N, C-alpha and C positions, 0 to 999 in steps of 0.2 A: 504494499500499500504506499501511496505517496500523496502528499499535499503540497499545494502552493497557495499564495494569496493573491487576490486581484484587488488592487486599489482603484477607485473611481477618482479621477483627477481633473482639474480645470484646463491643465495643458500638458499633454502626454510628453511631448519632447523636452519641456523644462524639467519635468519630474524625472524623466529618464536621465538627462544630463546630471541631475542632483545625485541620483543614486550611483551613477557611474563615477562621478568625481569623488564622492565620499567613500564609497565601498569597493570601488574597483571592479564592479560588475560590468559585463559587456552586453551590448544590444544583440539580440536574437532575432529581432523582427523590425523594429524601428517604424517611425511613421507618426502623423498627427493624431490618429485615431486610437491605436493600439500598440503595445510594446511588450515584449517578452524579454526580461533581463536574465542573463546567465551568469552562473558561477562555476568556473571549471567545466563548462559544457552541460551543466545541470540547470534546469529551470529553477530560478530563484524567486522571481516576483513578476507579476503581469500588471500592467497599468492600462486603464481604459478611459476614454474620453468620457467625461460626465456631461452629456448633452441629451437634452430631453428628446425622447423618441428614437434615439440613436441606438441604444442597447436593448437587448431583449431579455436581460437577466431580471429576475422577479426579486430585486432587492431595492430598499429605499435609497436614493441618493440625495436626500435632502440635507441642507446645511444643519449643524455645522459637521464639515467633513472630518473624519477621525474620532468623533466622539465615541467613547466607550471602547476604542480599539488601540491596541499596542502591538507593534511588530517586534518580536523578540529575534534578535540575531546573535548567534553564538559565534565568537571569533576566537583566534588563537593569541591575540595581542590587543587587548582593550586599551591600553595606554597609548599604543601607536594610533589607533583610530580616535582616541579622545584628542590627541595633539593634532591630528588632521581635521577634526571638527573645529577645533579652536583656530587653526591657521586659515581655514575656509570661512571663518566667522559665521558658523551655523547657529541655528537657534538651540542652544543648550539649555535643556529644562533642568537638569541635575548634574552635578559635578561627578567626576569619577570617584567612586567610593567602594568600599568592600561591605557587601551585604551578608552579615554573619548568619543569618537565617537561611539563606539560599546558598551560601558558601561560593559567592561569585563577586568578581569585580564587575561594575556596571555603571553606565550612565544613560541618560535619556536625551535624545535629540529629536526635534520636530522638523519634518520635511516641509516645503513650501505650501502644501495643501492642509497642513494641521495634523497629519498623521504623525504619531509618536513612534520612535524606534528605540527600543531598550538594547543597547550593546552590551553583550555579557561575556565574561571570560570565566568560566566555572573553574573552581579550584580542582574539581575532579578531573578536568580536561588535562591537567598538568602532571597527575600521578601516574 
């Protein structure tokens, strides 16, 4: 079984560039209406234009976008991505910290449409 996330966004190309610049993912489709972002040739995330009547998905796409959703991304080096987020002047919601309950180094950043990404480096990933 496999799962991926699709985010409805106001501008697919801007959102795609944001994810590519920050996370280093690559475009697997590209275009103004739909994008498939890849990590090591694996589907990581899909982006879809949030235009009335354009999509046939039975989900609400009313504002505010991102409300109640957090995309959790596990990485090998949270410190490196935290520094990258700072250098790109991204919207950091929380500072890099160690979550003792979850045993993870983590921080949260918001992308241009308001979706939150929790970047995590689990302690058990290092053992």
